[in-house]
BAMIVEX-243036 format. One record per residue: residue number from 1; chain; x, y, z of N, C-alpha, C in turn. Coordinates in Angstrom, 3 decimals, decimal comma, padded with zeros to 6 digits. Example, Ala and Ser with C-alpha at 12.3 -4.5 7.8 and 13.67 -1.06 7.14 Angstrom:
<rec 1 'A' <013,190 -005,690 007,800> <012,300 -004,500 007,800> <013,200 -003,300 007,800>>;
<rec 2 'A' <012,850 -002,250 007,080> <013,670 -001,060 007,140> <012,900 000,030 007,870>>;
***
This chain:
<rec 1 'A' <157,243 -008,798 -001,147> <155,995 -009,988 -001,407> <154,690 -009,462 -002,215>>;
<rec 2 'A' <154,693 -010,223 -003,352> <153,036 -009,597 -003,726> <151,926 -010,363 -003,319>>;
<rec 3 'A' <150,448 -009,765 -003,524> <149,962 -010,805 -002,985> <149,507 -011,887 -003,902>>;
<rec 4 'A' <149,117 -013,213 -003,659> <149,216 -014,395 -004,579> <147,794 -014,114 -005,078>>;
<rec 5 'A' <147,622 -014,664 -006,494> <147,054 -014,606 -007,436> <145,447 -015,218 -006,972>>;
<rec 6 'A' <144,605 -014,853 -007,350> <143,213 -015,530 -007,156> <142,464 -016,263 -007,907>>;
<rec 7 'A' <142,685 -016,826 -008,666> <142,108 -017,709 -010,075> <140,677 -017,633 -010,332>>;
<rec 8 'A' <139,299 -017,934 -008,935> <138,381 -017,964 -009,307> <137,580 -016,994 -008,188>>;
<rec 9 'A' <136,696 -016,581 -008,196> <135,729 -015,938 -007,431> <134,635 -016,302 -007,671>>;
<rec 10 'A' <133,838 -015,556 -006,457> <132,323 -015,894 -006,891> <131,869 -014,519 -006,883>>;
<rec 11 'A' <130,835 -014,090 -007,938> <130,416 -012,811 -008,292> <129,251 -012,930 -007,152>>;
<rec 12 'A' <128,356 -011,404 -007,899> <127,049 -011,053 -007,095> <125,611 -011,929 -007,138>>;
<rec 13 'A' <126,085 -012,552 -008,452> <124,731 -013,489 -008,110> <125,164 -015,264 -008,137>>;
<rec 14 'A' <126,468 -015,052 -007,321> <126,662 -016,478 -006,777> <127,655 -017,442 -007,647>>;
<rec 15 'A' <127,805 -017,115 -008,891> <128,350 -018,074 -009,971> <129,928 -017,182 -009,864>>;
<rec 16 'A' <130,331 -019,168 -010,119> <131,538 -018,751 -010,061> <132,668 -018,129 -011,329>>;
<rec 17 'A' <133,616 -017,208 -011,135> <134,292 -016,996 -012,641> <135,903 -016,821 -012,344>>;
<rec 18 'A' <136,606 -016,738 -013,360> <137,726 -017,455 -013,542> <138,440 -015,847 -013,396>>;
<rec 19 'A' <139,541 -015,837 -012,459> <139,608 -014,598 -012,337> <139,162 -013,189 -012,148>>;
<rec 20 'A' <138,901 -011,878 -012,416> <138,435 -010,831 -013,153> <137,897 -010,784 -014,183>>;
<rec 21 'A' <137,660 -012,069 -015,030> <136,697 -012,109 -016,257> <135,119 -012,338 -015,990>>;
<rec 22 'A' <134,578 -012,256 -017,021> <132,979 -012,503 -016,759> <132,727 -014,221 -017,551>>;
<rec 23 'A' <134,237 -014,996 -017,570> <133,808 -016,488 -017,693> <133,451 -017,228 -016,787>>;
<rec 24 'A' <132,817 -017,770 -016,843> <132,188 -018,845 -015,645> <133,445 -020,540 -015,893>>;
<rec 25 'A' <133,386 -020,652 -014,204> <134,144 -021,608 -014,071> <133,288 -022,679 -014,815>>;
<rec 26 'A' <131,935 -022,529 -015,246> <131,286 -024,046 -015,702> <131,215 -023,775 -017,296>>;
<rec 27 'A' <132,019 -022,668 -017,806> <132,327 -022,960 -019,057> <133,575 -023,810 -019,595>>;
<rec 28 'A' <134,736 -022,945 -018,705> <135,902 -024,149 -018,696> <135,653 -025,791 -018,174>>;
<rec 29 'A' <135,284 -025,950 -017,323> <135,096 -027,053 -016,622> <134,370 -028,222 -017,866>>;
<rec 30 'A' <133,282 -027,137 -018,372> <132,542 -028,669 -019,371> <133,234 -028,578 -020,483>>;
<rec 31 'A' <133,797 -027,561 -021,020> <134,896 -027,557 -021,936> <135,694 -029,112 -021,764>>;
<rec 32 'A' <136,517 -028,702 -020,551> <137,566 -029,402 -020,397> <136,772 -031,101 -020,287>>;
<rec 33 'A' <135,890 -031,327 -019,626> <134,915 -032,742 -019,885> <134,949 -033,247 -020,853>>;
<rec 34 'A' <134,677 -032,190 -021,622> <133,639 -032,540 -023,142> <135,588 -033,187 -023,682>>;
<rec 35 'A' <136,994 -033,252 -023,287> <138,189 -033,341 -023,764> <138,219 -032,233 -024,467>>;
<rec 36 'A' <138,366 -031,132 -024,414> <138,986 -029,935 -025,281> <140,274 -029,485 -024,345>>;
<rec 37 'A' <141,184 -029,332 -025,448> <142,317 -028,899 -024,388> <142,476 -027,750 -023,794>>;
<rec 38 'A' <143,499 -027,155 -023,054> <143,792 -026,213 -022,473> <143,780 -025,162 -023,892>>;
<rec 39 'A' <144,347 -025,650 -024,945> <144,376 -024,583 -025,621> <143,273 -024,800 -026,615>>;
<rec 40 'A' <142,312 -025,200 -026,945> <141,051 -024,923 -027,382> <140,729 -024,193 -026,293>>;
<rec 41 'A' <140,532 -024,458 -025,331> <139,901 -023,544 -024,287> <140,276 -022,249 -024,250>>;
<rec 42 'A' <141,457 -022,091 -024,715> <142,145 -020,741 -024,686> <141,213 -020,175 -025,853>>;
<rec 43 'A' <141,159 -020,778 -026,867> <140,997 -020,209 -028,055> <139,228 -019,397 -028,117>>;
<rec 44 'A' <138,760 -020,454 -027,319> <137,550 -020,306 -026,898> <137,038 -018,929 -026,586>>;
<rec 45 'A' <137,759 -018,702 -025,300> <137,877 -017,780 -024,410> <138,747 -016,859 -024,620>>;
<rec 46 'A' <139,381 -016,409 -025,642> <140,497 -015,311 -025,542> <141,245 -014,412 -024,627>>;
<rec 47 'A' <140,291 -014,221 -023,613> <140,375 -013,363 -022,750> <140,920 -013,616 -021,000>>;
<rec 48 'A' <140,716 -015,001 -021,161> <141,668 -015,731 -020,241> <143,014 -016,199 -020,666>>;
<rec 49 'A' <144,518 -015,686 -020,191> <145,069 -016,162 -020,127> <145,064 -017,729 -020,131>>;
<rec 50 'A' <147,113 -018,193 -020,418> <146,912 -019,864 -020,543> <146,621 -019,785 -018,948>>;
<rec 51 'A' <147,718 -019,550 -017,716> <147,583 -019,849 -016,217> <146,592 -019,668 -015,959>>;
<rec 52 'A' <145,473 -019,112 -016,312> <144,405 -019,573 -015,950> <143,166 -020,371 -016,452>>;
<rec 53 'A' <143,442 -020,239 -017,625> <142,630 -021,966 -018,166> <143,207 -022,868 -016,968>>;
<rec 54 'A' <144,670 -023,140 -017,451> <145,368 -024,546 -016,527> <144,761 -024,252 -014,973>>;
<rec 55 'A' <144,755 -023,064 -014,135> <144,560 -022,895 -013,125> <143,156 -022,993 -012,821>>;
<rec 56 'A' <142,255 -023,025 -013,624> <140,652 -023,056 -013,582> <140,546 -024,790 -013,749>>;
<rec 57 'A' <141,369 -025,458 -014,283> <141,050 -026,888 -014,764> <141,509 -027,550 -013,457>>;
<rec 58 'A' <142,952 -027,043 -012,741> <143,229 -027,387 -011,929> <142,262 -027,630 -010,455>>;
<rec 59 'A' <141,455 -026,406 -010,467> <140,680 -026,060 -009,249> <139,526 -026,688 -009,664>>;
<rec 60 'A' <139,142 -027,237 -010,714> <138,070 -028,710 -010,716> <138,837 -029,336 -010,171>>;
<rec 61 'A' <139,728 -030,348 -010,660> <140,714 -031,197 -010,532> <140,875 -031,601 -008,907>>;
<rec 62 'A' <141,504 -029,700 -008,206> <141,308 -030,505 -006,961> <140,238 -030,415 -005,401>>;
<rec 63 'A' <139,164 -029,618 -006,426> <137,741 -029,295 -005,893> <136,958 -030,067 -006,450>>;
<rec 64 'A' <136,926 -031,609 -006,531> <135,969 -032,244 -007,833> <134,293 -032,440 -007,329>>;
<rec 65 'A' <134,134 -032,542 -006,498> <133,543 -032,930 -005,406> <132,582 -031,462 -005,446>>;
<rec 66 'A' <133,121 -030,294 -005,006> <132,582 -029,336 -004,931> <131,940 -028,116 -006,045>>;
<rec 67 'A' <132,793 -028,994 -007,493> <132,884 -028,453 -008,283> <131,586 -029,203 -008,870>>;
<rec 68 'A' <131,423 -030,412 -008,688> <130,299 -031,380 -009,510> <128,896 -030,471 -008,510>>;
<rec 69 'A' <129,058 -030,762 -007,119> <127,874 -030,045 -006,811> <127,667 -028,674 -006,999>>;
<rec 70 'A' <128,341 -027,553 -007,251> <128,208 -026,506 -008,085> <127,734 -026,360 -009,193>>;
<rec 71 'A' <128,286 -027,540 -010,165> <127,418 -027,462 -011,332> <126,347 -028,252 -011,358>>;
<rec 72 'A' <125,643 -028,736 -010,650> <124,379 -029,528 -010,494> <123,676 -028,379 -009,979>>;
<rec 73 'A' <123,997 -027,674 -009,133> <123,201 -026,547 -008,650> <122,678 -025,341 -009,444>>;
<rec 74 'A' <123,996 -025,242 -010,349> <123,542 -024,395 -011,602> <122,822 -024,841 -012,524>>;
<rec 75 'A' <122,753 -025,803 -012,891> <122,226 -026,863 -014,193> <120,674 -026,410 -013,252>>;
<rec 76 'A' <120,435 -027,005 -011,965> <119,158 -026,510 -011,568> <118,469 -025,245 -011,445>>;
<rec 77 'A' <119,531 -024,175 -011,382> <119,111 -022,743 -011,759> <118,613 -022,280 -012,946>>;
<rec 78 'A' <119,515 -022,811 -014,090> <118,934 -022,767 -015,654> <118,133 -023,390 -015,847>>;
<rec 79 'A' <117,258 -024,923 -015,222> <116,477 -025,472 -015,583> <115,134 -024,406 -014,990>>;
<rec 80 'A' <115,389 -024,411 -013,558> <114,004 -023,350 -013,669> <114,100 -021,891 -014,010>>;
<rec 81 'A' <114,952 -021,382 -014,050> <114,474 -020,087 -014,978> <114,322 -020,557 -016,533>>;
<rec 82 'A' <114,398 -021,289 -017,458> <114,061 -021,325 -018,820> <112,560 -021,960 -018,520>>;
<rec 83 'A' <112,090 -022,834 -017,508> <110,760 -022,905 -017,285> <110,242 -021,887 -016,633>>;
<rec 84 'A' <110,623 -020,750 -015,793> <110,021 -019,744 -015,725> <109,618 -018,790 -017,084>>;
<rec 85 'A' <110,739 -018,572 -017,958> <110,669 -017,818 -019,405> <109,313 -018,665 -020,020>>;
<rec 86 'A' <109,496 -019,837 -020,152> <108,306 -020,465 -020,807> <107,103 -020,683 -020,559>>;
<rec 87 'A' <106,817 -020,577 -019,093> <105,821 -019,921 -018,580> <105,126 -018,626 -019,264>>;
<rec 88 'A' <106,114 -017,868 -018,743> <105,957 -016,641 -019,250> <105,290 -016,233 -020,415>>;
<rec 89 'A' <106,260 -016,712 -021,516> <106,051 -017,231 -022,632> <104,669 -017,661 -023,143>>;
<rec 90 'A' <104,440 -018,217 -022,731> <103,346 -019,084 -022,966> <102,026 -018,075 -022,241>>;
<rec 91 'A' <102,351 -017,428 -021,146> <100,547 -016,511 -021,224> <100,917 -015,787 -021,958>>;
<rec 92 'A' <102,095 -015,002 -022,560> <102,115 -014,028 -023,660> <101,671 -014,639 -024,810>>;
<rec 93 'A' <101,565 -016,092 -025,316> <100,994 -016,182 -026,760> <099,555 -016,400 -026,240>>;
<rec 94 'A' <099,257 -016,727 -025,347> <098,229 -017,238 -024,964> <097,243 -015,716 -025,050>>;
<rec 95 'A' <098,113 -014,855 -024,387> <096,956 -013,381 -024,755> <096,754 -012,952 -025,646>>;
<rec 96 'A' <098,173 -012,661 -026,852> <098,207 -012,176 -028,253> <097,129 -013,240 -028,844>>;
<rec 97 'A' <097,120 -014,477 -028,648> <096,036 -015,606 -029,587> <094,056 -014,948 -029,126>>;
<rec 98 'A' <094,175 -014,626 -027,401> <093,139 -014,096 -027,683> <092,728 -012,639 -028,246>>;
<rec 99 'A' <093,253 -011,877 -028,201> <093,467 -010,698 -028,997> <093,203 -010,799 -030,903>>;
<rec 100 'A' <093,404 -012,047 -031,196> <093,566 -012,122 -032,694> <091,650 -012,543 -033,070>>;
***
């Protein structure tokens, strides 16, 4: 008997990925929330199999509260990163202005 397939995993940075790909669970779930069909999602991420797309959607539906908390956490991480980059860019721009 073969090992059951694992459709999602957590990578080294703590992001949920689909199978052994770099496609994030976030990407598939957000596309699904935007009412994209599994076929359309598959076209957007051709590295995924049809089975993996459906499994990601099933994972989301079966673990709705967990995935929603995860998505909120990911959004906060992205917002924090954007703010950090903006601050770093602002200081670089300020230094460049002083040089002029």
